[in-house]
C-alpha positions, 0 to 999 in steps of 0.5 A: 565477479563480486566487486570487493573492496577492503573496508576501512578499519572502523567500518570493518570493526563495526561489521565484525561486531554486528556479525558476532552479534548475529552469529547465534541468530537463526538463518533468515527466511529468504524473504525476510526484510533486511535486519539491522545487522544486515543494514549495517553491513550494507552501509559498510560495503557501500561506503568502502566501495571505490565505485562511488567515491564522491561524498557526501553519499546519502542512502535513499532506498535499501531493500531486500533484493529478493532471490529468484522466484523459482528458488523461493518456491522450492524453498517454501514448498519443496519439489526440487529443481530449485535452490536448497533451503540453505543456499539462497542468497541474501542481497540488498538493493541500494539507491544512493545519491552521490556526486549529483547522480543516483547510484544503484548497487547490489550488495551481498550480505550473506556473510555480514562480516564480509559484505561485498558490492556485487554490481553498480550502475548509475541511473541515466534516465528521468526521475529521482529516488525517494526523498529521505526524511532527513533532507525533508527536515533540513529543507523545512528549516530553511524558510525562517532564515530566508529574509523575503519569507520572514517579510511575508510572514511579518506582513501577514501578522503571523508569529514566526514561532508558529510557522511550520513547513512541509516539502512537496514534490514538483512533479513533471510538466514537460521537457525531455526528462533529461536527468541533469534537471535539478533535484528540487522540491517546493516548500509550503508553510502553515501556521500552527499556533493553538492548533495541532492541525496546521494543515488547516491554516496555510500561508496561501500564495507563498512558495519556496523552491529548494535544491535538495542536493545543495540544500539551498533556496533557489526560488521564492514567490509571494504571489497573493495574500489571503487571510490565514484561516483561524485556529478555532474549530480546527483541532482534533485532539481529545479535549480540544474539539469542543466540550469534552466528549459531548457526543454519543458514547457507546459502552466500552468493550474489549475482546478477550481470548482466555486460551490465548491467540489463535495464531502463531508467529514464527519470525515473519511467518504467520500461521492461523486456521487454514492459512500460512503467509509471510509478513515483510516490511519495506521502506517504500511499500510498507507491508509485504505479504508473501507465500500465502497458502491455504490448507485444503483438508479435502486435498490431504493425502496419506496423512500429510497436510497439503498447502495450496499456493494462492499469492506469491507476493503482494504489496501496495505499489503506489498511491497517486493523489492528484489535486484539482486546482490549476493555480500556481500554488496547487497545479503540481500537487500530484503526489506519488506517495510510495515513490516520492515519500515511501510508505514504510518511512511514514508508518509510525507506531500503532496505538494499542487499543486504538489502531489495533484491538487488545488481542493484537500482536505487533511486528517491528521493522528496520529501514536505512536512514539517510546515513545508511544506519538502521532505524528501528520502526517499532509496532509497525504492523499488527496482527489480530483475529477479528470477531466482527459479529458477522456470519460466515454462513447460515441457513434456516430450513422450515420445510420439514413438518414440526421441525426447524433446522438452523445452522450458523457459523460465525465469521472469524478472520485474521488481519495484518494492518499497517497505518501510513500517515503520509503528511495530512492523510492517514491510510489504514491498510488491511490484509484480511485472511478468511477461513473461506479461503478469501483474502480481503484487501481494504484501504481506509482513508482518514486524517486531515484535508489539504485545504486552500486559504480563500477570501470566501466566508460563506458558500453564497459568496463563491461566484465561480469554480473554487475547485473545492468545498468551503468547509470553514471560513476562509477554508476550501478543501480542494477536490482530489483523487486517491488511486491505491495500486496493488501489485498482486502476484497470484499463483493459483495452485501454481505459477502458470495461470490465465486471466478469464473474463466471464462476461454476463451476456443477455439473451432475448428469445423471440417466442414467435420465431424460436421453435424452442421457446416453449415457455413465456420467458422472453429473456435471460442472461448467460456467461460468455467466457473470454481468456485473455491472450495478451496484456491488452486483453488483461486491461479492464475498466470496471465502469465500462462494458458489460458486467463480468467476473474476473478470474485467475485460473490454473488451466492445468488444475481441475476439480473433480467436476472438471472445472479449472481451479481459480480465484476471483477478483471481486471489487469492494467499492471505490472503483473510480478511474482517472478522468484527466486528459491523456496528455496531461502531465500528471496523467502521463506519469500515472497513466495506469489509473485509466484502468482499474485492472491490469494483468502483466507477465511476472518480471522480477524488476516490475514492482513499482507502478510509477517506475523505480524513480518516481520523483519528477518521473515522466511516465516512460517507466512504470506499469503503463509503459510495460503494458504497451509491450502487449506480452503474452499472458495466457498460461503464464506466470502473471501478475494482477495490478488492481487500483482502488480509486476514489474521486474525493469531493470534500464535505463539512463532515470531513473537517477538521478530521475525516471519518474513515472511508474505505474501499478495496477488493476481495480475492475469492476462491472460485472452483478452487475447493471441491466444496465450501471449505467452511463446512468443517468449521466448528459450530457455536459453543465448540473450539476456542472460546471468545468473550466480548466483555462490556467493561461498563457493567453490562452483560457479557456474552460468552461462547 
């Protein structure tokens, strides 16, 4: 039974006002992110609940508690057996802190005028929820009021007005994971002065420890003093990086679509070419892509367009960034950006013409602030058609006498993009849909290096392992890793799939002993097919063993040629795996990074690779722990976890701001279609026109 409570009059009036405003709005899609009205209703229900009487109460996560998957699939594709299109619930999942405990609540918001708490539990395990923005701002305001810190700043000859600070999670380095451990964070400080790149000017050696629940400094140490790197040459802003625009300047250009955009957005549903998918927003994951289906013209029957399932739900589950310096001020810098900071919380408005081209459309979002009130996040996601100048397919045939046959089709794709600025780093996260049926997932790293102040002024002075690269005077950019883990619930033409490894296997023929060896060819390769039975079989180290194609297949669906329909997992660069010791504490928290590919059975609760409570987590919850159950995965509803990995050795070109460096993967149809679906693509000169305009007076090229 729902755990209902009477709302106090102010909250009741607010909820009624929201309900009245939302009454005329269309019914949301079951996977739509929570609206501002729904977030207000959630806040009212939680604050009114007698189950969490302690105050103050802070909201750390509020997200959609998605309906059961069979019901959503029935809603999206029909077929009966599930809930009707008008009966799916609207619920929120909430993590709040009160009384020194983490509370989990599920709230029914189907009727915004009478929200109700459906369930409540107190988290008793290890770890804490995502840090709120507000508590981070409160924590960084403490150091200038702390006398020992004021003295440390004075001794370094720094003006306190130039000091900025940031919050760093402490990680976990032993202990039994008792949840009564203090919820603390480290605070480190920097000198801005004349530069916007304050990360390049650390107050090295000074560490503060802040109790986030008490919002008080509980630890302080000034261990060592190094020169504060100078501001000169660190700024990245236009006009601040040296002689204005002295570098090479390509002619400016824009993409113009005279007939308008080729895609349509209906709420959160995007339709383009042969694709349809849902775009959502989550304060922890950022962009969430759901119900991606492709239209197969060859499969249409009776005049009806047939949409074939590809991806039920996909998002970035975690970004693990461990730094490689074991000294006191650095050893704990082993960030879990999604779980500790929240990718959606650190996604700021996209800049038209810079982050996204002129033909882009933008989607907004909402998330809950620490007080539970909705915060509008404008222009968080952009959607645009990409005309890259690449070729989708082509062939020139010169074999006919006196005749040259050439057929070319341009490559046009649709991109959904978000940029997450998690402290010093920026992650450009693209979902690219192609008319070939492929989905490309690309993460591009840019932003600012995290650096360490040092006494070294020249590389010749470095006499031992400095744990990084000297990129400027007194400035070492520390070695580190990036592991971006995607949760990809593939449903290839249905939910019951298998994971197949087509292993490239060399065959050597003995011409003397093999009677069938009637040609001089001595070797070739063939494919050995292995179907993963259990989770242990679904773990793949892309850097070890024989090369293999990794394919999700639907054993119950076959082409007319008798091949199982499937989608192949194609690595797109950046395939590093962790080299940390298995028993090292950061590795135990992110043990899944030892294998780039993992396959698990679908579970509604298994979303976050680092576990639900990532801050100070111990590794007992999360992807690696789930995989140890070694559950059956053959012919089941299964999930792909793919980790894009990069060992980052910094170079001087990465300073003061890093050019983008990309990696990713492609989900590519493999015997999914009866033939190349691009055969029906219109040739050049037909269809929607595009103008690439050179705005500096050069020639324009139209098609």
